[in-house]
Structures are given as C-alpha cells and as structure tokens.
mmCIF file of the C-alpha atoms, coordinates in Angstrom:
data_MODEL
# 
_entry.id   MODEL 
# 
loop_
_atom_site.group_PDB 
_atom_site.id 
_atom_site.type_symbol 
_atom_site.label_atom_id 
_atom_site.label_alt_id 
_atom_site.label_comp_id 
_atom_site.label_asym_id 
_atom_site.label_entity_id 
_atom_site.label_seq_id 
_atom_site.pdbx_PDB_ins_code 
_atom_site.Cartn_x 
_atom_site.Cartn_y 
_atom_site.Cartn_z 
_atom_site.occupancy 
_atom_site.B_iso_or_equiv 
_atom_site.pdbx_formal_charge 
_atom_site.auth_seq_id 
_atom_site.auth_comp_id 
_atom_site.auth_asym_id 
_atom_site.auth_atom_id 
_atom_site.pdbx_PDB_model_num 
ATOM 1   C CA . MET A 1 1   ? -0.102  0.231   0.147  1.00 0.00 ? 1   MET A CA 1 
ATOM 2   C CA . SER A 1 2   ? 1.211   3.559   -0.626 1.00 0.00 ? 2   SER A CA 1 
ATOM 3   C CA . PRO A 1 3   ? 1.603   6.047   2.263  1.00 0.00 ? 3   PRO A CA 1 
ATOM 4   C CA . GLU A 1 4   ? -1.486  7.732   0.898  1.00 0.00 ? 4   GLU A CA 1 
ATOM 5   C CA . GLN A 1 5   ? -3.623  4.700   0.703  1.00 0.00 ? 5   GLN A CA 1 
ATOM 6   C CA . MET A 1 6   ? -2.504  3.553   4.424  1.00 0.00 ? 6   MET A CA 1 
ATOM 7   C CA . ARG A 1 7   ? -4.060  7.139   5.425  1.00 0.00 ? 7   ARG A CA 1 
ATOM 8   C CA . ASP A 1 8   ? -7.009  6.960   3.860  1.00 0.00 ? 8   ASP A CA 1 
ATOM 9   C CA . PHE A 1 9   ? -7.318  3.366   4.840  1.00 0.00 ? 9   PHE A CA 1 
ATOM 10  C CA . VAL A 1 10  ? -7.093  4.852   8.512  1.00 0.00 ? 10  VAL A CA 1 
ATOM 11  C CA . ASP A 1 11  ? -9.655  7.260   8.054  1.00 0.00 ? 11  ASP A CA 1 
ATOM 12  C CA . ARG A 1 12  ? -12.262 5.019   6.511  1.00 0.00 ? 12  ARG A CA 1 
ATOM 13  C CA . LEU A 1 13  ? -11.405 2.684   9.628  1.00 0.00 ? 13  LEU A CA 1 
ATOM 14  C CA . TYR A 1 14  ? -12.141 5.448   11.913 1.00 0.00 ? 14  TYR A CA 1 
ATOM 15  C CA . ALA A 1 15  ? -15.260 6.926   10.518 1.00 0.00 ? 15  ALA A CA 1 
ATOM 16  C CA . ALA A 1 16  ? -16.411 3.079   10.063 1.00 0.00 ? 16  ALA A CA 1 
ATOM 17  C CA . THR A 1 17  ? -15.903 2.314   13.664 1.00 0.00 ? 17  THR A CA 1 
ATOM 18  C CA . GLY A 1 18  ? -17.002 5.910   14.574 1.00 0.00 ? 18  GLY A CA 1 
ATOM 19  C CA . ALA A 1 19  ? -20.425 5.164   12.812 1.00 0.00 ? 19  ALA A CA 1 
ATOM 20  C CA . GLY A 1 20  ? -20.991 1.374   14.231 1.00 0.00 ? 20  GLY A CA 1 
ATOM 21  C CA . ASP A 1 21  ? -20.781 -0.207  11.047 1.00 0.00 ? 21  ASP A CA 1 
ATOM 22  C CA . TRP A 1 22  ? -19.092 -2.957  12.138 1.00 0.00 ? 22  TRP A CA 1 
ATOM 23  C CA . ASP A 1 23  ? -19.367 -5.062  8.912  1.00 0.00 ? 23  ASP A CA 1 
ATOM 24  C CA . THR A 1 24  ? -17.314 -2.412  7.040  1.00 0.00 ? 24  THR A CA 1 
ATOM 25  C CA . ALA A 1 25  ? -14.870 -2.267  9.538  1.00 0.00 ? 25  ALA A CA 1 
ATOM 26  C CA . ALA A 1 26  ? -14.802 -6.452  9.547  1.00 0.00 ? 26  ALA A CA 1 
ATOM 27  C CA . GLU A 1 27  ? -14.534 -6.460  5.936  1.00 0.00 ? 27  GLU A CA 1 
ATOM 28  C CA . MET A 1 28  ? -11.136 -4.340  6.169  1.00 0.00 ? 28  MET A CA 1 
ATOM 29  C CA . LEU A 1 29  ? -9.500  -6.786  8.695  1.00 0.00 ? 29  LEU A CA 1 
ATOM 30  C CA . THR A 1 30  ? -7.495  -9.478  7.780  1.00 0.00 ? 30  THR A CA 1 
ATOM 31  C CA . GLU A 1 31  ? -8.845  -13.044 9.645  1.00 0.00 ? 31  GLU A CA 1 
ATOM 32  C CA . ASP A 1 32  ? -6.135  -13.435 11.593 1.00 0.00 ? 32  ASP A CA 1 
ATOM 33  C CA . PHE A 1 33  ? -6.671  -9.562  12.949 1.00 0.00 ? 33  PHE A CA 1 
ATOM 34  C CA . VAL A 1 34  ? -5.392  -8.942  16.645 1.00 0.00 ? 34  VAL A CA 1 
ATOM 35  C CA . ALA A 1 35  ? -5.941  -5.826  18.383 1.00 0.00 ? 35  ALA A CA 1 
ATOM 36  C CA . LEU A 1 36  ? -3.291  -5.804  21.635 1.00 0.00 ? 36  LEU A CA 1 
ATOM 37  C CA . GLU A 1 37  ? -3.826  -4.006  25.029 1.00 0.00 ? 37  GLU A CA 1 
ATOM 38  C CA . ALA A 1 38  ? -1.369  -3.694  27.151 1.00 0.00 ? 38  ALA A CA 1 
ATOM 39  C CA . ASP A 1 39  ? -1.152  -5.087  30.872 1.00 0.00 ? 39  ASP A CA 1 
ATOM 40  C CA . GLY A 1 40  ? -2.325  -2.603  33.515 1.00 0.00 ? 40  GLY A CA 1 
ATOM 41  C CA . LEU A 1 41  ? -5.292  -1.490  31.421 1.00 0.00 ? 41  LEU A CA 1 
ATOM 42  C CA . PRO A 1 42  ? -8.819  -2.118  32.505 1.00 0.00 ? 42  PRO A CA 1 
ATOM 43  C CA . MET A 1 43  ? -9.422  -3.936  28.592 1.00 0.00 ? 43  MET A CA 1 
ATOM 44  C CA . ALA A 1 44  ? -5.701  -5.540  28.887 1.00 0.00 ? 44  ALA A CA 1 
ATOM 45  C CA . GLY A 1 45  ? -5.437  -8.596  26.460 1.00 0.00 ? 45  GLY A CA 1 
ATOM 46  C CA . GLU A 1 46  ? -5.203  -9.804  22.728 1.00 0.00 ? 46  GLU A CA 1 
ATOM 47  C CA . TYR A 1 47  ? -8.612  -9.249  20.727 1.00 0.00 ? 47  TYR A CA 1 
ATOM 48  C CA . ARG A 1 48  ? -8.847  -11.456 17.810 1.00 0.00 ? 48  ARG A CA 1 
ATOM 49  C CA . GLY A 1 49  ? -10.540 -12.243 14.338 1.00 0.00 ? 49  GLY A CA 1 
ATOM 50  C CA . ARG A 1 50  ? -12.446 -9.929  12.103 1.00 0.00 ? 50  ARG A CA 1 
ATOM 51  C CA . ASN A 1 51  ? -14.996 -9.016  15.072 1.00 0.00 ? 51  ASN A CA 1 
ATOM 52  C CA . ALA A 1 52  ? -12.231 -8.316  17.226 1.00 0.00 ? 52  ALA A CA 1 
ATOM 53  C CA . LEU A 1 53  ? -12.536 -4.344  17.116 1.00 0.00 ? 53  LEU A CA 1 
ATOM 54  C CA . ARG A 1 54  ? -16.238 -4.401  17.755 1.00 0.00 ? 54  ARG A CA 1 
ATOM 55  C CA . ASP A 1 55  ? -15.433 -6.201  20.809 1.00 0.00 ? 55  ASP A CA 1 
ATOM 56  C CA . LEU A 1 56  ? -12.896 -3.953  21.848 1.00 0.00 ? 56  LEU A CA 1 
ATOM 57  C CA . TYR A 1 57  ? -15.038 -0.764  21.195 1.00 0.00 ? 57  TYR A CA 1 
ATOM 58  C CA . ALA A 1 58  ? -18.172 -2.468  23.398 1.00 0.00 ? 58  ALA A CA 1 
ATOM 59  C CA . ARG A 1 59  ? -15.662 -2.912  26.246 1.00 0.00 ? 59  ARG A CA 1 
ATOM 60  C CA . VAL A 1 60  ? -13.726 0.493   26.263 1.00 0.00 ? 60  VAL A CA 1 
ATOM 61  C CA . MET A 1 61  ? -17.316 1.932   25.723 1.00 0.00 ? 61  MET A CA 1 
ATOM 62  C CA . GLY A 1 62  ? -18.659 0.104   28.742 1.00 0.00 ? 62  GLY A CA 1 
ATOM 63  C CA . LEU A 1 63  ? -15.718 0.887   31.211 1.00 0.00 ? 63  LEU A CA 1 
ATOM 64  C CA . CYS A 1 64  ? -16.183 4.563   30.691 1.00 0.00 ? 64  CYS A CA 1 
ATOM 65  C CA . ASP A 1 65  ? -17.520 7.466   29.224 1.00 0.00 ? 65  ASP A CA 1 
ATOM 66  C CA . VAL A 1 66  ? -15.914 8.405   26.135 1.00 0.00 ? 66  VAL A CA 1 
ATOM 67  C CA . VAL A 1 67  ? -18.011 10.864  24.400 1.00 0.00 ? 67  VAL A CA 1 
ATOM 68  C CA . ALA A 1 68  ? -15.096 12.111  21.625 1.00 0.00 ? 68  ALA A CA 1 
ATOM 69  C CA . LEU A 1 69  ? -12.339 10.611  19.970 1.00 0.00 ? 69  LEU A CA 1 
ATOM 70  C CA . ASP A 1 70  ? -10.300 13.531  18.522 1.00 0.00 ? 70  ASP A CA 1 
ATOM 71  C CA . ARG A 1 71  ? -7.775  12.461  15.994 1.00 0.00 ? 71  ARG A CA 1 
ATOM 72  C CA . ILE A 1 72  ? -4.778  14.738  15.452 1.00 0.00 ? 72  ILE A CA 1 
ATOM 73  C CA . GLU A 1 73  ? -2.766  13.267  12.717 1.00 0.00 ? 73  GLU A CA 1 
ATOM 74  C CA . THR A 1 74  ? -1.598  10.228  11.051 1.00 0.00 ? 74  THR A CA 1 
ATOM 75  C CA . THR A 1 75  ? 1.868   9.267   9.919  1.00 0.00 ? 75  THR A CA 1 
ATOM 76  C CA . VAL A 1 76  ? 3.029   6.220   7.913  1.00 0.00 ? 76  VAL A CA 1 
ATOM 77  C CA . GLY A 1 77  ? 5.777   4.278   6.938  1.00 0.00 ? 77  GLY A CA 1 
ATOM 78  C CA . LYS A 1 78  ? 6.296   1.189   4.800  1.00 0.00 ? 78  LYS A CA 1 
ATOM 79  C CA . GLU A 1 79  ? 3.825   -1.418  6.507  1.00 0.00 ? 79  GLU A CA 1 
ATOM 80  C CA . PHE A 1 80  ? 2.878   0.736   9.350  1.00 0.00 ? 80  PHE A CA 1 
ATOM 81  C CA . ALA A 1 81  ? 0.604   3.877   10.164 1.00 0.00 ? 81  ALA A CA 1 
ATOM 82  C CA . VAL A 1 82  ? 0.299   5.680   13.464 1.00 0.00 ? 82  VAL A CA 1 
ATOM 83  C CA . THR A 1 83  ? -2.386  7.861   14.855 1.00 0.00 ? 83  THR A CA 1 
ATOM 84  C CA . LEU A 1 84  ? -2.193  10.421  17.386 1.00 0.00 ? 84  LEU A CA 1 
ATOM 85  C CA . LEU A 1 85  ? -5.272  10.435  19.566 1.00 0.00 ? 85  LEU A CA 1 
ATOM 86  C CA . SER A 1 86  ? -6.978  12.299  22.513 1.00 0.00 ? 86  SER A CA 1 
ATOM 87  C CA . LEU A 1 87  ? -10.352 10.706  24.195 1.00 0.00 ? 87  LEU A CA 1 
ATOM 88  C CA . ARG A 1 88  ? -12.321 13.114  26.103 1.00 0.00 ? 88  ARG A CA 1 
ATOM 89  C CA . PHE A 1 89  ? -14.717 11.770  28.713 1.00 0.00 ? 89  PHE A CA 1 
ATOM 90  C CA . ALA A 1 90  ? -18.405 13.174  29.469 1.00 0.00 ? 90  ALA A CA 1 
ATOM 91  C CA . ASP A 1 91  ? -16.931 14.517  32.980 1.00 0.00 ? 91  ASP A CA 1 
ATOM 92  C CA . PRO A 1 92  ? -15.081 17.530  32.400 1.00 0.00 ? 92  PRO A CA 1 
ATOM 93  C CA . ALA A 1 93  ? -13.114 17.282  35.091 1.00 0.00 ? 93  ALA A CA 1 
ATOM 94  C CA . LEU A 1 94  ? -11.057 13.837  33.836 1.00 0.00 ? 94  LEU A CA 1 
ATOM 95  C CA . ARG A 1 95  ? -8.032  14.594  31.651 1.00 0.00 ? 95  ARG A CA 1 
ATOM 96  C CA . PRO A 1 96  ? -8.292  13.639  28.045 1.00 0.00 ? 96  PRO A CA 1 
ATOM 97  C CA . VAL A 1 97  ? -6.109  10.811  27.560 1.00 0.00 ? 97  VAL A CA 1 
ATOM 98  C CA . GLU A 1 98  ? -3.327  10.972  24.716 1.00 0.00 ? 98  GLU A CA 1 
ATOM 99  C CA . ILE A 1 99  ? -2.930  7.608   22.771 1.00 0.00 ? 99  ILE A CA 1 
ATOM 100 C CA . CYS A 1 100 ? -0.791  6.399   19.816 1.00 0.00 ? 100 CYS A CA 1 
ATOM 101 C CA . GLU A 1 101 ? -2.089  3.631   17.456 1.00 0.00 ? 101 GLU A CA 1 
ATOM 102 C CA . ARG A 1 102 ? 0.148   1.726   15.484 1.00 0.00 ? 102 ARG A CA 1 
ATOM 103 C CA . PHE A 1 103 ? -1.486  0.045   12.329 1.00 0.00 ? 103 PHE A CA 1 
ATOM 104 C CA . ARG A 1 104 ? 0.115   -3.265  10.341 1.00 0.00 ? 104 ARG A CA 1 
ATOM 105 C CA . PHE A 1 105 ? -1.013  -3.615  6.768  1.00 0.00 ? 105 PHE A CA 1 
ATOM 106 C CA . ARG A 1 106 ? -0.619  -6.768  5.119  1.00 0.00 ? 106 ARG A CA 1 
ATOM 107 C CA . ASP A 1 107 ? -2.389  -7.346  1.514  1.00 0.00 ? 107 ASP A CA 1 
ATOM 108 C CA . GLY A 1 108 ? -4.095  -4.354  1.837  1.00 0.00 ? 108 GLY A CA 1 
ATOM 109 C CA . LYS A 1 109 ? -5.821  -5.179  4.813  1.00 0.00 ? 109 LYS A CA 1 
ATOM 110 C CA . CYS A 1 110 ? -5.296  -4.217  8.649  1.00 0.00 ? 110 CYS A CA 1 
ATOM 111 C CA . CYS A 1 111 ? -3.711  -6.960  10.613 1.00 0.00 ? 111 CYS A CA 1 
ATOM 112 C CA . GLU A 1 112 ? -2.908  -5.823  13.851 1.00 0.00 ? 112 GLU A CA 1 
ATOM 113 C CA . ILE A 1 113 ? -3.472  -2.524  15.820 1.00 0.00 ? 113 ILE A CA 1 
ATOM 114 C CA . LYS A 1 114 ? -1.230  -1.650  19.050 1.00 0.00 ? 114 LYS A CA 1 
ATOM 115 C CA . PRO A 1 115 ? -2.656  1.334   21.124 1.00 0.00 ? 115 PRO A CA 1 
ATOM 116 C CA . PHE A 1 116 ? -0.120  3.013   23.260 1.00 0.00 ? 116 PHE A CA 1 
ATOM 117 C CA . TYR A 1 117 ? -1.314  5.266   26.438 1.00 0.00 ? 117 TYR A CA 1 
ATOM 118 C CA . TYR A 1 118 ? 0.621   8.176   27.552 1.00 0.00 ? 118 TYR A CA 1 
ATOM 119 C CA . GLU A 1 119 ? -0.441  8.418   30.447 1.00 0.00 ? 119 GLU A CA 1 
ATOM 120 C CA . PRO A 1 120 ? -2.329  4.936   31.496 1.00 0.00 ? 120 PRO A CA 1 
ATOM 121 C CA . ALA A 1 121 ? -3.399  6.323   35.043 1.00 0.00 ? 121 ALA A CA 1 
ATOM 122 C CA . SER A 1 122 ? -5.498  8.522   33.450 1.00 0.00 ? 122 SER A CA 1 
ATOM 123 C CA . PHE A 1 123 ? -7.700  6.144   31.434 1.00 0.00 ? 123 PHE A CA 1 
ATOM 124 C CA . VAL A 1 124 ? -7.860  3.731   34.593 1.00 0.00 ? 124 VAL A CA 1 
ATOM 125 C CA . ALA A 1 125 ? -9.207  6.893   36.506 1.00 0.00 ? 125 ALA A CA 1 
ATOM 126 C CA . ALA A 1 126 ? -11.869 7.745   33.936 1.00 0.00 ? 126 ALA A CA 1 
ATOM 127 C CA . CYS A 1 127 ? -12.850 3.771   34.337 1.00 0.00 ? 127 CYS A CA 1 
ATOM 128 C CA . GLN A 1 128 ? -12.913 4.169   38.190 1.00 0.00 ? 128 GLN A CA 1 
ATOM 129 C CA . ALA A 1 129 ? -15.104 7.526   37.937 1.00 0.00 ? 129 ALA A CA 1 
ATOM 130 C CA . LYS A 1 130 ? -17.793 5.479   35.959 1.00 0.00 ? 130 LYS A CA 1 
ATOM 131 C CA . ALA A 1 131 ? -17.613 2.336   38.029 1.00 0.00 ? 131 ALA A CA 1 
ATOM 132 C CA . ALA A 1 132 ? -18.215 4.845   41.161 1.00 0.00 ? 132 ALA A CA 1 
ATOM 133 C CA . VAL A 1 133 ? -21.343 5.816   39.696 1.00 0.00 ? 133 VAL A CA 1 
ATOM 134 C CA . ARG A 1 134 ? -22.964 2.535   38.665 1.00 0.00 ? 134 ARG A CA 1 
# 
C-alpha cells in the first residue's frame, strides 16, 4: 500500500467504527487480525478476528464514558501507520487521554492494531469514575 492508501485506509476505518458500521470494519481486517491492549489497562489482552474491533469497542465504552475521539494526525511508513489521538470523557474534570495507535497492514488490510497510552493512569481513572456511579 502506498502512504496515501494507508492514510485513507485509517480514515475509512475510523469512520466505520465511529459510525458503528461493524460489517465494513470487519471487511477491512484480516482473518487473523489482532488488537493488543497492554497489561495494566482494564481492557488488557488480545482481541482476535474480524470482529475484534467491535468487541474491543464495546468493552472500552462499557468501562468509561468517552464522548469524543479527536484524531490529531496520522503518519505512515512502509507497512505501518500511526495515529495520534485524544480521548475526551463525559466528566470534564477528567483529563483527556493521549494515545498513539499503530496499524500494521498486510495484503491491503489491517492485520494488527496496538494502542499506546501516554498516561494509562488517566484512562484507569476514567474507568474508576464510571464504576463509582454505577
């Protein structure tokens, strides 16, 4: 994939997942797709298969009240793209969480996403805040 194709792909994948179009998102992923969430996060683990993003999205949204995912920029290389993001929460007292998501491509599809949380404690705090009001 060219850098422009990778950037466009990432844009389309965010648009599909943001709209809840999980069929389109699944078609954009390889059969062996994996999303890897780091240990120490409430949603830690491996999410595998073409429906992994749907499952991960449901898990994250169940843990905290994200009201916006602000995409800052996407940069691309030979087989990877990295997008800088900021998650904002319903409670304005909670600081936004800065994330980098690394996308790996194979055969015109995404085969892996690895998010990196700059300050994981901020995300954990957002999850604890939601749990406290249940």
